[in-house]
N, C-alpha and C positions, 0 to 999 in steps of 0.2 A: 435776731430771729424771734418772731412773735410766738408767744406761748398761749395766745388766746384760743379757746376751743372753736372748732368749726361751727358756724351758725346757719340755720335754715329757717324758712318761713312756714309757719302753720297758720294759714290765713294771714293776718297782720301781726301775728306774734313772732318774735325772734326766739327760736328754740334750738336745742342741740339736735343732731341727727337722731339720737336715740329717743328723745322726747317727741320728735315729729312722727316717727314710726309708731310709737305707742299711742299718741293722740289720734292719728288717722285710724288705727285699728279700733280705737274706742268709738270713733264716729260711726264706722260701718257696723260695729256690733249694735250700736243704738238704733240705727235706721234700717237694719236688714229686713225686718218684718214688713215695713212699709215702703221699702226702696222702690219697687216697681210701680206701686200706686203713685208715689210722689213724682216719679219720672213722667207719668202720664199727666198729672195735674200741672206740674211746672212747665211742661213743654206743650201742653194742649195736644198731646199725642204725637207731636212732630218727631220726637226721638225715634219712634217706630219707622218713620219714613227715612230718617238718616241711617238707621241700622239696615233697612232693606237696601238702601243705596250702597252701603258697604258690601253687602253680600253680592250685589251685581258687579261691583268692582273686582271682587275676588274671583268670580266665575268658578265656584268650587267644583272639583271633580272627585268622584268616589274613590279613586285610587290614591288620593292625597292624604297625608297625615296632618291634622290641624292641632294647633295649640292656641287656646284662648286664655289669655292671662288677665287677671283681675275681673274675671267673668263669672263670679260666684253664683249669681241668680240664674244664669243659663241663657240669657236673651240671645247672645250671638251663637252659642253652641246649638240651640234649638233651630235657629235659622240655617246653620250649616248642615245640621242633621236632615232637615227637610229638603234642602237644595241638593243633597246627595242621596236622596231616597233612603236615608237611614243606614247607608252602607259604609261611609267613611269612618276612619279612626279619628275620634275627636276627644281631646283632653282639655279639661277645664282646670285651671290653676288659680288659686286665690289665697291670699295670706290670711283671710278672715274665715274661721270655721262657721260663724253664724251665717255669713253670706252663702257659703257652700251648702249648708243645711237647707237654706231656702231653695237653692237651685236643685238639690237632690229631691226635695219634696215636690217641686214643680215637675221634674222629669218623671217621677213616679205617677203623678196625676195624669200625665200625658201618655203613659205607657212606654216611655223611652228608657230602655235598660242598658244600652250599650255605650254610654258615655263614661269616660274615666274622670274621676274627681280627685284632685290632688291639692293638699294644703302646701303652699310654698310662696316664697318671696320672689318678686320679679327681679330683684337685684342679685339673687343667687338661686337660679332655677335648679330644681332637683332632677335634671334630665341630662343625658349624655350629649356630647357634641353631635351636630348634624342629625338630629332626630326627627325634624318636622319639615314639611313642605311649605306650610303657611303659619305665620304667627299673627294673631290679632290681639289688640288691646283696645277696648272701647270705654272711654270715660274713666280710665284708670291711671294713665301715665302721669297725670298732674298730681296724683296722690302719692307717688313714689318719692322716697326721700332723695335718692341719688338718681336722677333721670338718666344720666350718661351711663351709669352702671347697668340700668335696665336695658338700654339700647344695645350695649355691648353683649349682654346675656342673650337678647333676642337674636343678635347676629350669630352668636356661638351655637345656639341650638338649632338654627336653620340649616338645612342641607344646601349644597351648592345649587344655585338656580331657584332657591326658595325666596318667598316674598314676605315682607313685613307690612302690616297694615295697622295704623293707629287712627281711631275715630275719637276726636277730642274737641271740647269747647276751644274756641280760638278768639281771634281779635276782629271785631267789626270795624271796618275802615270808614264807612260813611258816617259823618258826624251826627246827623240828625237821628239816624237809626241807633247809633251807639248810645246817644243820650237817653232815648226811650228804653233801650235794653238795660242800661245801667239802673235807671229808675225802677224798672220792674224787678231786676235782680236783687237790689239792695233793700227795697222797701216791701216787696210783695212775697218773694220766695221765703225769707225767714219767717214771715207771718204764716204762710202756708204750712211750713214745717211745724210751727207751734200748734196750729189748729188740727192738722191731720195726723202728724207723727208725734205730737206732744214733745217736740225737740227743736226748739228755735236755734240753739247754739250750733248744732251739727249742720244745719242748713245755712247758717251764717258763714260757717267755715267753708262749705262747698262753694258758695258764691265768691268768697274771697280767694279761694284756691284757683278759680277760673281766671281771675285778674292777674294772679301771680305767675300763670303758666306762660312759657315762651310763645311768642307770636309765630306765625306760619313760617316766615323765612328763617327765624332763629332755630326752630325745631328742625327744619330741613337741613340746615348747616350742621346741627349736632348729629343728625342721622348719617350724614356723609363722614363726619369725624369718627363715628362708630364703625365705619367700614361699609356702609350700604352704598350701592350704586344706583344711578337713575332715580335719586330721591325726588319726589314731587308731591304736590298737594292739590286738593280740589276743595274749594270753599263751598259750604252749604248754608243756605239761608243768610246771605250777606256776610258770611264769615262768622256767624254765631258758633258754628262748628266747622271742622275741616277733616277730610280724610287724607292722611299722609301715607305714602307708599314708598317702599324701597326694596331693592333686590340684593341678595347675596350672590355674587358672581365669582 
C-alpha cells in the first residue's frame, strides 16, 4: 500500500492539498483589489457578456433562495439582485475575506444592503442540507482543491428540484483558435498582471489553472457522479468558457 501523500496541481507545481488551498487563498488575497479591473482587461469585457448569459440561463425568480460560491466581489450576486428587483434571498460565500471585503464595499457603493456575506469553503459549506434553490459558482471551481467534494456539497445544500450552475473557463476545440488563445494567455495575461496588478505570478497561476481544469465532458461526468441529473453544458466563445448546469431531483 502506497504511503505517498496525495498530490494536487497549483498551476504546474505539484503540491499537497493543504499547500494548494493555502496558495490559492494567497493568490486571491493578492489580486482582490484589482480583480474586477483585471477581468475587464484580460477579456476585453467579454466576461460581462458571459455572466449576463449565465443569468439568462438561470431565469431567476424572486421567491428563490440563491447561493453564489466563490463570488466574493459580488458580480453574480449583483446580477441576481437586479434580475429579481432586489427581493430574492441571495447569499455570497467565499473562502477569502479580502474578496468578500471588496464585494461588500461594492454593494455599499450601490446601495445594496440585503445580501448575506459568508466566509466559507466550497468543499465544506456552512449551510444546512436543502437550503437553496439555485447554486452558482463563476470562475471559482477550478481553484477548489477537491472539485468532487465541492460538487457533492453543492448537491447537498440544494433543495429537491434545485439547480446547479457553473460558469468556468473550458477547452477550446478548434485548433487555430486554441493556438491564438494559448499565445495570448501565456504571453500577454501574466504581463498584464505585472503591469496593472503588480503581480505576475498570480496571473501566471490563473492561466495555468485554466489548462489544468477538466474539459466539458469530464466535468459533466463528474457532476453526474456527484448526483446531479440532466447535466449539460453550453460553450461560450468557441469553448473559451462554458456554462454547466445540473438538477437535484
